[in-house]
Every structure is written in structure tokens, then in C-alpha cells.
N, C-alpha and C positions, 0 to 999 in steps of 0.2 A: 489412771491416766498415764500418758507417756509424756515425760517432760525433759528427757535427755537422750541423746543418741550419739553414735560414733560413726565416723566416715573416714576411711583410709584413702590416701591419694590413689593408689593403684586400683582399688575397688571403684572409686569414682570414675576413673577413666574406662575401666572395663564395662561398667554398667552403661555409661553414655554410648560407648561403641556398640553395645548390644541394642541400644535404642536408635542407632543410625546417626548419632551426632558425632561427626568425625573430628571436630576441632574444639574440644572443650576449653573453657577459660582456665587460666592457671588456678590451681587449688592445692593447698597443703593439707596434710592429714589433720583432722580435728577429732579430739578424743572426748570432748565434753560439750556437745552442742546443746545450747539452752534456749528456751523461749525468749523472744524479744530480739533475736539476732536475725540477720539475713541468711537464709539457707538455700542451697541449690535445689532446684526441682525441674522436672520435665513436664511440659504440658503440650497440648495440641490445640491449635487455633485454626479453624477453617479458613482457607485462603481462596474465597470465591469459588470458581469451578475447579480449581486445581485440587489434587488430593491433599488432604491435611497431612502435615509433617510435624513430628515432635520437635520442640525447641527448648533450649535451656534458659532458665531465668533464675534470679535470686530474689526471693520475696521474704518479707517480714513474717516471722513465725508468731502468730497471734491474730486470728481472723477478725476483721471488722466487717459486719454485714453491709451490703450496699445501701440498705435503707436506714442505717444508723444516722442519728442526727450529728454525731461528732465521732472522731477517732480516739477520744479520750476515755472511753468506757473500759470496762474489764475485757481484755482480749480473750478470744475463744481459742484455746490451745488445742483442744481435742473435740472431735465430733463422734458421737455414739452411732455405730453402724445401724443399730435397731431403729433409730428415729431420723435418719438422714432424709427420708422421703417426705416427712411430715413437719419437721421443725422449721419454722420460718427462717432461722439463721442460716440453714444449710440446704434446704430443698432445691432451690434454683441452681446452686453450685453443684449439687449432686448430679443434676441432669446435664449440666452444660460446662462445668469448670472443674474437671477432675485433674489430678496431677500425681506424679510419682516422685517421692523424695528418696534419693539414693542413700543407702545405709549399709554399714558393716555390722552393726549391732545396736542394741538399745539397753538402757539401764532401768531397773525398777528397784524400789526400796521395800524391804520386808520389815514390818513392825515387830520389834522384839522388846516387849515391855515399853519403856519410855524411849528406847533407842531405835534407830533404823539401820538396817544392814543393806548395803547396796549389792545388787547382783547385775551381772552382765549377761545378756542373752544374745546368742548368735545362731546362725545356721550351723548345723553339726559339721558340714563340709567347709565351713569358714568362707563361703562365697558371699558376694554382696547380694542384696535383695532390695526391693522397693517398698517403702512405706506408702500406703495409700493415703492420699490427701485431697483436699479441696482448696481452691483459691478464689479470691474475690477481689473486686476493684471498687474502692470507695472514693467518691469525688468530694473534695472540699468545696466550699462556697465559691472559691475563685477558679474552680475547674480543675485543680491539680488532682491527679489520680494517685491513690495510695493502695498498692497491691499487697495483699496479705494472704496467709494460708493457715490451715489447720490440719493436724494428723487425725486419721480415723482410728477409733479403737473398737474392739469387739470383745466377746466373752473369752475367758482364758482357756487354754488347753490344759491337759493334765500336768505339764511341766510348770506352767505359770501359776496354776490355781493355788498351790500352797504359799506362794509369795504375794500375789496380788489378784484382785478381782477383775481386772481389765488388762488387755494387752493391745498393742498396735496391730493393725492389719498388715501382714507381711505378704507382698505380692511376689510370685515367682516370675522368672523371665517369660514363661508361657502366658502369663496373665497380663503382661504389660500392654499388649496391643488392644485386647478387648476393654481394658480399663480406660485407656486413653481415647478410644474411638469416639469421636464427637457425634457419630450417627446413632449411637446407643443412648437413649434417654429414658428408657423404661426401667424403673427401680427393680422390678422383678427379674430383669435380665442381668442386672449388676449385683444383685444380692448374693449369688453363689461365690463371687470373688471376695466377699467380706467375711468369710468363715476363717476361724483360726487354723493354723497349720497343724499337722500331726505332731504330737509331742516328740516322737523319735527323730524328727528332722531338725531338732534344735538342741542346743547345749546351754547350760546355765553355770556360771562361775561366780562365787562370792568374791567380791573385790574389796580392797581396803577403803578407808574413809577419805582418801584424797579426792575422789570423784564427787563426793557429796557437797563440796564447795564449788559454787557455780563459776568462780573465777579461775579455778584450777584447770590447766590444760596439760597436754603431753602424755607420753606413754605410761607415766606413773599412774594414770587413771585405771590402767589395766592390771595393776599389780594384784595378784591373788591375796585374799584376806589373810591366809595362813602365813604370809611373809611379814605381816605387821605384828611386832612382838611387844609393843607397849600397851599395857592394860589388856583388855579383852581383844584379841586380834580380829574377832569376827564382827564386832559391833561398830557402827558408825553413828555419831551423834549429830551429823550434819543434817540439814534440811533437804527434803526432796525438791 
């Protein structure tokens, strides 16, 4: 699963500009974005006969299906690419409510005995990318709408496989338009966008235990593990 990611301020602005959103809301770099928080994403809503245009929103990370009886159940943080078209929680959103979550990198934890070692994964060129996601709108009995989202995961590439058995779908700028296009609803046309990227387009860095605590923020989350000298510098005892 993917449960933490990184988004730098300049990357946020660059990616939104690429998507044609000229005036993004104020945003400060976030180094340890966790589930349960409001995260920025880009989605496309048809506007009558006018061409659909991407728009920015901030939605709660932890999808609540529209048919759920309440919003108090276990939130769905990730959606498996292999079952999007058939799983009731995601199939309608897959066809009609796709989104892009701007990212600079994401974290994953490697099991090392009873400990967990955090790793930071980025594009090798250190450019921003889009995490493929879905969004949903749940309505409370009083009619209040609660909008939520989930990140899509896929099988790991060769870089990720030794660390974890899943990885988030990383969209390139060339894939943004087809992923957001509301006219595309056929799962078979969207499936090619959900494949893992080539391993040689990514980098992996073992980072220190600071990021393992969900309340920790700031550039310290990016400190390489080798710079932590207390105990075993490579190991993190924090929870994913």
C-alpha cells in the first residue's frame, strides 16, 4: 500500500501549470503527507456542452463509497489497479471520477526483522509526477456532501520489488490528459495507464526514522539513513 508521500511547493506549482491551472491556492511544502488529511488533487468535471477543464480541489484521503451507510467505517486509502473495474467500492469512480494527486515522491517501509526501514522513491530526474487516484462523494442523511479520495496501486517494478509488493501508479505528464478525460469510461482503455514505470526512471533512498512518525514534518524527513548514527542507522522502529 501507499500511505505517505511528499510534495514540494515548486513541484506543486509546476505540475498545476502543466495541467493548465494558472492560479493555484497557497501551498507550503509537505514532507510527510498521511491518510486522513486533506490533500490537493486535480479532477475534471464535465460542464454541460463546454469542454471539460481540470480543476483543483482538496479532498480527504480515505475514500468513502457513495453507497456506504455512514462515513464512520474503515476508510479506503488505496485501490488495487487489477480490481478497479469490478470492485463495487471503486468501479463507478474508475469510470467517471478519476483524479491526479501531485507528488514529488512517496515513502515505503521495508520489513527488516521486527523493524521497518523507510525508503523514499522519486523520479530519477527529481521532477514532479501525478499519483493516479479516484474520488467519491458521499452524502449524509442531511444532504451534506463529504468528498474523499484514494490512491491507486499496482504491481511493483524491479526497483520496488525488494522493498514492497505494491507501489502507487505514477503518471507522467503525457498521461495526465487521457487519465482525466471524462469521455473515456472503458476500463480496457485506461488499463495501460496503470502499469508500473520502468525501474531505471526512478531512484530509491533509505531515509532515517524521522519520517516514520506521522506527526513529523519538515525537510528532516528526507535525511539519508546513513546520517543517523544512534543505534543501527538503517533501521526504523516507527509504524508505517
